[in-house]
VODOMAR-202903 format. One line per 4 residues: number of its first residue (from 1); their letters; for each residue x negated, y negated, z of N, C-alpha, C. Coordinates in nm, 3 decimals. Each point is the difference from the previous one (the first is absolute). Example, Ala and Ser with C-alpha at 12.3 -4.5 7.8 and 13.67 -1.06 7.14 Angstrom:
1) as) -1.319/0.569/0.780/0.089/-0.119/0.000/-0.090/-0.120/0.000; 0.035/-0.105/-0.072/-0.082/-0.119/0.006/0.077/-0.109/0.073
This chain:
1) vdpr) -16.019/-18.793/11.882/-0.069/0.084/0.097/0.005/-0.068/0.136; 0.040/0.076/0.098/0.012/-0.051/0.137/-0.140/-0.021/0.058; -0.032/-0.119/0.049/-0.134/-0.026/0.055/-0.034/0.091/0.118; 0.101/0.035/0.078/-0.024/0.088/0.114/-0.045/0.138/-0.047
5) kaav) 0.070/0.052/-0.100/-0.035/0.132/-0.054/-0.140/-0.002/-0.061; -0.032/-0.107/-0.069/-0.132/-0.012/-0.061/-0.108/-0.003/0.107; 0.024/-0.071/0.109/-0.097/-0.007/0.109/-0.019/0.137/0.065; 0.110/0.072/0.018/-0.009/0.134/0.061/-0.076/0.095/-0.092
9) eaav) 0.030/-0.005/-0.130/-0.069/0.086/-0.095/-0.149/-0.031/-0.003; -0.036/-0.126/0.007/-0.141/-0.039/0.001/-0.069/0.051/0.127; 0.068/-0.010/0.113/-0.058/0.049/0.125/-0.020/0.151/-0.004; 0.097/0.071/-0.056/-0.012/0.146/-0.012/-0.116/0.036/-0.092
13) arak) -0.015/-0.072/-0.109/-0.109/0.027/-0.093/-0.135/-0.024/0.066; -0.010/-0.107/0.080/-0.125/-0.027/0.071/-0.030/0.110/0.101; 0.102/0.046/0.070/-0.019/0.107/0.099/-0.045/0.129/-0.068; 0.059/0.032/-0.114/-0.039/0.121/-0.073/-0.145/-0.010/-0.046
17) arka) -0.039/-0.116/-0.051/-0.138/-0.018/-0.046/-0.098/0.013/0.116; 0.035/-0.060/0.114/-0.086/0.008/0.118/-0.013/0.145/0.046; 0.110/0.072/0.001/-0.001/0.140/0.044/-0.084/0.086/-0.095; 0.010/-0.025/-0.129/-0.079/0.075/-0.098/-0.149/-0.025/0.020
21) eqmq) -0.037/-0.125/0.028/-0.140/-0.032/0.026/-0.050/0.071/0.125; 0.082/0.003/0.103/-0.038/0.068/0.124/-0.017/0.149/-0.023; 0.088/0.059/-0.080/-0.010/0.143/-0.029/-0.128/0.031/-0.077; -0.035/-0.084/-0.096/-0.122/0.021/-0.076/-0.122/-0.014/0.090
25) aavk) 0.001/-0.097/0.089/-0.111/-0.018/0.093/-0.012/0.121/0.092; 0.112/0.054/0.044/-0.002/0.117/0.088/-0.055/0.121/-0.074; 0.036/0.015/-0.126/-0.050/0.114/-0.079/-0.151/-0.013/-0.018; -0.047/-0.120/-0.026/-0.144/-0.020/-0.017/-0.076/0.030/0.129
29) etsp) 0.056/-0.037/0.114/-0.066/0.024/0.128/0.000/0.147/0.037; 0.106/0.072/-0.032/0.011/0.140/0.041/-0.060/0.096/-0.100; -0.050/-0.048/-0.114/-0.055/0.089/-0.102/-0.147/-0.034/-0.027; -0.088/0.026/0.096/-0.141/-0.027/-0.026/-0.056/0.100/-0.102
33) vpqa) -0.093/-0.045/-0.081/-0.062/0.087/-0.099/-0.102/0.088/0.071; 0.007/0.131/-0.019/-0.096/0.090/0.064/-0.143/-0.031/-0.044; -0.096/0.029/0.084/-0.139/-0.027/-0.030/-0.046/0.080/-0.121; 0.049/0.123/-0.017/-0.039/0.083/-0.113/0.040/-0.065/-0.133
37) andd) 0.105/-0.079/0.001/0.044/-0.065/-0.123/-0.102/-0.102/-0.048; -0.077/-0.056/0.092/-0.101/-0.098/-0.039/-0.117/0.066/-0.071; -0.024/0.128/0.026/-0.112/0.070/-0.059/0.029/0.044/-0.143; 0.121/0.044/-0.027/0.037/0.053/-0.131/0.097/-0.096/-0.068
41) prka) -0.036/-0.053/-0.116/0.089/-0.095/-0.067/0.136/0.060/-0.036; 0.003/0.128/-0.032/0.127/0.065/-0.034/0.091/0.004/0.122; -0.056/0.035/0.116/0.080/0.003/0.123/0.048/-0.140/0.036; -0.084/-0.099/-0.023/0.040/-0.138/0.029/0.115/-0.043/-0.090
45) avaa) -0.005/0.040/-0.126/0.108/-0.034/-0.093/0.130/0.067/0.040; -0.008/0.126/0.042/0.119/0.072/0.044/0.058/-0.064/0.125; -0.087/-0.035/0.095/0.046/-0.064/0.124/0.066/-0.134/-0.030; -0.056/-0.075/-0.093/0.059/-0.129/-0.037/0.136/0.019/-0.066
49) aiar) 0.011/0.100/-0.085/0.128/0.027/-0.066/0.106/0.040/0.101; -0.038/0.083/0.096/0.094/0.042/0.105/0.044/-0.120/0.082; -0.092/-0.088/0.033/0.033/-0.119/0.078/0.097/-0.090/-0.076; -0.022/-0.013/-0.132/0.091/-0.082/-0.081/0.141/0.059/-0.002
53) vqak) 0.008/0.132/-0.015/0.131/0.066/-0.002/0.070/-0.017/0.134; -0.074/0.016/0.109/0.060/-0.015/0.133/0.049/-0.143/0.022; -0.077/-0.098/-0.043/0.041/-0.139/0.016/0.124/-0.030/-0.084; 0.003/0.053/-0.121/0.116/-0.021/-0.088/0.124/0.065/0.060
57) katq) -0.017/0.121/0.054/0.112/0.072/0.060/0.052/-0.074/0.123; -0.090/-0.051/0.083/0.041/-0.074/0.119/0.075/-0.127/-0.038; -0.046/-0.067/-0.104/0.068/-0.121/-0.045/0.140/0.033/-0.052; 0.013/0.107/-0.077/0.131/0.039/-0.052/0.094/0.038/0.112
61) qavn) -0.051/0.069/0.102/0.084/0.038/0.113/0.047/-0.123/0.076; -0.088/-0.098/0.016/0.036/-0.123/0.071/0.110/-0.074/-0.076; -0.010/-0.003/-0.131/0.101/-0.068/-0.081/0.131/0.076/0.004; -0.007/0.133/-0.006/0.122/0.081/0.000/0.072/-0.002/0.134
65) ed) -0.072/-0.018/0.110/0.062/-0.006/0.132/0.088/-0.124/0.014; -0.040/-0.108/-0.066/0.076/-0.125/0.010/0.109/0.004/-0.101
């Protein structure tokens, strides 16, 4: 294995991981839980499930772009 190639692959992997973390942080910041969700446990559960799906989708898109 060429050391140069290994170093480049490691740098790319670090960049992808950093980008995925930034995307997840951005999704968390842009998806505040509505106040009504705090009143009803069912609404809170639905809002949490939607947030998880959005975060997962954003992570998959970030990985697929690279």
